[in-house]
N, C-alpha and C positions, 0 to 999 in steps of 0.2 A: 962145204955143202950148203946150199941155199934152200930154204923152205919158202914156198909160195902158197898163201892161203886164199883159195878161191880160184875157180877156173872159168870165170866169165871172160869177156873180151880183154880187159886190162891185164888180168892175171895170166891168161894164156899167152898173150903176145909178149909179156915180160919174160915168162918162162921160156918161150921159144927163142928169144934173142940171147938169153943166158945160155941155153943149151947149145945154140949154134956157135957160141964163143968158147965152148968146151967146159963150161961150168957144170958141176953136178947139181941137179935141181930135183926136188921132190915137191909135187903139187898136191895139196889136200883140198878136197871139196866135199861138202855135206850131201850133195846131190848124187844122182845115179849116173851122171855124165856131165860133160862140159856144156857151157851155155850161159848160165846166169840168166840175166834178163833178155838175152838174145837166144832164148831156147824155144823149143816146140813141145807142145803137150798133145797127147792123144786121148780122146774120150774112150770110155769103155767099149764103144762100138768100133774103135779104130780110126775114127775121123781125126785128122791132124789140124792143129791151129798154131799159128804164130801168136802167142798170147802176151809176149812182152814187146821188145823192139819190133816195129812194124816194117821199117825199111831203113836205109842209110844213104847218105850222100857223101861225096868226096870233094872237099874244098882245098885241102893242103896237098902239096905235091907228093909228100911221102905217102899219104893214105891213097891218093889217086893211083900210085904205082901198085900198091897192095890190091886195090879193087880191080885194076886192069889184069893183074896176075890171076885173081880169083875168077874173073870173067873168062879169061883165056882157057882156064882149066875146067870150066863148068861148075865152079863152086858158088858163083853168084851170077845174076843176070839183071838187066834193067827191067823195071816194072813199068810198062807203058800203060798205066791205068788212067782212068778219068778222075781227076781230083777237083773237088769243089769246096767252097765255103757253104755250110748248110745251117739254116736257121728257120724254124717254123714252116717247113715244107718248101722253102725257097733255096734252090741249089744254083749257085753261081760259080763259074770256073774260077779255080784258085788264083788269086791275084799275087803279084810279087815276082821276084826273080825265079826263074825256072832252073832247078838243078836236077840232073838225072837221079831218079830214085832207084836204088838197087835193093835186091833181096838175096838172101842165101838160097841156093837150090840144091835139092828139092825142098828144103826147109830152111828157116832162118838159122837154125843151130848148125848148119853145114859149115858156116864160116868159122865158128869156134872149134868145131871138130877138126877142121883143117889146121888151125893154129896149134891144136893140142894133139896132133898126130904123132909126135915123137916126144919121148921123155917118160919120166916116172910119175904117173898120175894115180892117185889113190882116192877113189870115190866112196861115198857113204861114210866119210870120216868128218865128224864135227870137231873142230879145234875149239877148246874152251878157254885156254890161257897160254900166254907166252911168259916163261919164267927163266931165271938164270942171270947171265951177265954177258957183256960183249964178247963175241967169239965163241960162246957156249950157251946159246939160247935153246931151252928145252920147250917143245910144244907139248901141251897136255890136252888129252881128249876130254870130251864133255863129261865122262865118268871119272876123270882124274887119272886116266892111264897115260903113260909116257908114249909119245909118238916119235921121239928122236931128238937128237941134239944137233944144232945147226950153227954155222958161222954167221949167217945173215938170214933175215926174215923179211919177206914181202907180204903185206896184207892188202888184198884187193877187194875186201868186203865193202858194203855200203858204209857211209861215214859213221852212223851211230854204232854199228857193230865193230868198226875199226877202233873207235874210241874205247869201247869196252875191252877189246882184246889187248890194247896197248897201254892201258891206264897205268900199269906198274912198270912195264919194261921201257916204254918210251912216252913219258907223260907229256912232253911238249907236242909230239905228233898227235897224241890222243886228244890234247886240248884243241888243236887246230881242227881235227876231225869232228869233235863235239860241237864246234861252232857252226857246222854246216847242217842245217835242217834238211830232212828229206821227207817228202809227202808220199803217202800211199797211193795205190791205184787199184780199183776193182776192175777186172776184165771179165766180160761175159763172152763165152764161146758158144756159138749156136749154128745149127744147120737146118735147112728147110727142104721139104719134099719137092718143091718147085721153085723156080727163080722168082725173086721179088720184083724183077723187072724195074729196078731203080736205075736212074740215069747217071750213076757214078760208081766208082770202085773204091775210092777213099774220100772221106769227108771230114773236114775240120769243123767242129760243131760249136756254135755259140748260143748262149742263153738257154742252157740245158744242163741236166745232170751229167750228160755225156760231153766229152771233148773230141772224140774220134770214133769213126766207124769205118771198117775196111771189109770189102768182099775178099776174104782170104783166098777163095777159090779162083780169083782173077789173077793171082800172082803166078809168074812162070814156074813151071815144074810141079804145080799143085794139081790134084785131081779136080776136075771141073764139076763133078757131081759127087755128093750133093753140094748145093750152093752153101758155102760156109761164110760166116761173118764173125769178126772180132770187134767188140765194142769196149772202149775204154772210158771209164768215168772220169770226170774232171777231178783235179786235185782237191778242190774244196769239198765236193760231194763225197769223195772217197774218205777224206779225213773225218767228216761228220758221221760217216757210216762204217768206220773201221771194224766195229764189232757186230755188224749185221750178219744174220744168217745168210749163207751163200744163195739159197733159193729166194730169199727176199731181195737180194741184190739182182738176181736174174729177173725177177718180176718187175722191179722198179726201173731197171735200166732198159729192158725191152720196151716198157711203156714209154720211156723217154725217146727211144729210137723211133717208134711209130709216130710220136708227136713231132720230132725233128724232121723226119722224112715226109710227113704230111700224108700218111697212108693209114688204112685200117690195119688193125693188128692181125697177124697171121700166126697160127699155131706152129711152133717149131717142131721139127723132127726130134731134135735134142737140144738141150741148153744147160750149161753149167757155168760156174763162176770160179775165178781164181783171184785171191787177194795178194797183190804185191805190197808188202808192208813198207818197204823202202824203195820207191820207184823213181822219183824225180827230185833233184836238188834245185829249189827255186833260185838260190844264189850260190853257185859253185865257187870254189876257191879260184883265185887268179893263177896260182901256181899249178903247173902241169902235173906235178907229183910232189910228195914229201919224202925227204931222206935225211937221216942223221948218219953221217959217215963214221963217227966215233962209235956209235952203237951198232952200226950195221943193220939198221931197221928202216924200212921204207913203206910208204902206202901209196896206192894209186887207184884210179877209178874215175868214172864220169863225174863224180862230185868234185874232182880236181880240175878237169879240163873242159867240162861242159857236158850237159845231159844228152849225149848222142853216142852212137856207135863209134863215130870218128873220134870224139873226145876221149872215150875209154881207150881206144887203140893208141892214140897219141900219148896218153898218160902212162900206159904200160911200157911203151917204147922209151919214153923219157926216163922212167925209173931204171929200166935195164941199162941205159947208157950211163947213168950215174953209178950204178953198181959196178959197171965194168971200167969206169974211168980210173 
């Protein structure tokens, strides 16, 4: 029996491939459902936001086949938005190679829910430690309770959390994970009574506390009213303000949005903030995943293969292949 810790993209695709191959797999996740940073949050009013991953592209042949399958079944769709480089009120069409941008439908979390549609998933369970020995690894809950004994363990948490979990059981993997820094990201989720009438749907922002702004309601499958926006702070600003009060983050990042867009401030219908403590690996590992066959322990995630949905998917796929080899 194999334990997978975390049901984001990498953990879910690894678990799916193991399950398809006939392995008995149990997935543990501290959240209320699958998704990780490809999840969707709802405000108390019911308004939905993609607050983590905003879209994904497909460059590798393997991931293109996955995206084509999702699109054929209505799990994902192309986001034909207007994308710009934005700075101090100047919006210029996004330069560079054009790759089709996709989103999960009707929410980003749909793609992870599809990956996690089969198997034994246990949500609301925080794994606190991995103990034991090869062939008999015991997972311990945050309160010290036993969660089961497993022949192999996959950790798909962010790099710093992976290092903490595997410090005793797999110190070499833990050391490699500990070498990968991950910056935080403040996300502001906001809705407006009327359209802001801005000439873009997604903006890459320079010279600002913000790095990204997206008209969430422009994505396929989303409600068009009210107009909703997701704002992501830059890694530098987020790291400097990790301990900010959420409403202070809302205030400061909305002010940055008005400045970047070059318009007067507009009172939002609602606005709240979410802090991703470990969001982006500035220098991910070159290895697509980490695996010690003698221990039966592996790690995967976008901090191995690149900070994108495709990177996380490829990492989980690679680790499943090594476990099955």
